[in-house]
N, C-alpha and C positions, 0 to 999 in steps of 0.2 A: 503493503502498497504507501502509496506517495501520502510525505509527510504534510506537505498542505492541505492533502484531506483529511489526515488525522485528527477530528474535534476534539477527542480522548480530554484531550492534556485543557482542556478552555472548558473549563466549567464555572471557575464563579464571575470567567465575563460576555456579555454579549457587547457587540461592533454595533453601531447605532446606525441606521441606516445616515443618506443625511432624509430634513426635515424636511418641509417653508415653513412650520411654523418654528416656534422657537423650545414649544415643548420642548423633549429631551424622548426615546423611546424606555417607559419605563422598565425598570431593571438594569439601565446603560452605567454604568461607572460618572459620564458625566451624569447624568438625573441624580444618584449617586450622591455629588461629591454638592450636586442643587440643595439634598434636600437641605445638607447635615447645611451650609450654610443658612438655608437658611430659617432653619432654627436654632445658627451660632447671635442668630439679629434681633427675633425675639425675645433669646435672654438676654440678648446687651441692657437692656432700656440707657440709662443715661452716659453709660461707662463711652470712657474714648478709648481706641485704637489703635493701635499701631505697627508692626510687620507680619498686618493680616494675612501678606505677600507671600514671606516662610512662616507664617506659619504653616498653612493652607498645605506647601511645596517640603513640609519637613515631617506634616502630617502623613499627606501620600509614602514619597519617598519613603524612605523607612520600612514600609511593609513591601514595597519596594522590591527594597536591594535585597531584603530578609527570603526572596521568595525565588527570587531570579540564584542569586547565593543556593539558596538548597534545591531546586530546583537544578541544578548543575555541578552540584559533591563540590560546593567552594570555590572551585576551578576560576581566579578572576578573568583569565582570558577566556573565553568561554562567556563570560558575567559581561564579562563589557565589548565584547565584540556584539552579546545579542538585549541591551543596551541602547548601543551607540557611543555610547562613552567613551572614553583612550582609557589604557588601563591607568593609569596616574588618576587622575581624576577621579575616577573609581574606588578607587585607593583611599586617596583623598576624606570624599563621604565614609565613607566604609570604618573607620575611625572616626571620623567629625557622629555619628551616629551608635559611638562604642560599638560593630559591633565584626569590627574586624580580632 
């Protein structure tokens, strides 16, 4: 079987089809992030927010790095190719999040 035809490894993510509306397909990573951000903003009240971008990126980046490292058997070369990152950048991110 062609690896591109094997969808068994894609169990937690769905790829959203392009849509005309701004509402993403239910169950996609995008829709889950949007729901989480709506909940976050609802609970803010009048609290000031700074570095929201970095907070969101780190919340998504950590589980992404963990999953890819597990999938590649902690092989940084394979993980960097899969992620589209330079190996040095991957090492820096793993160190930043205490994952190595």
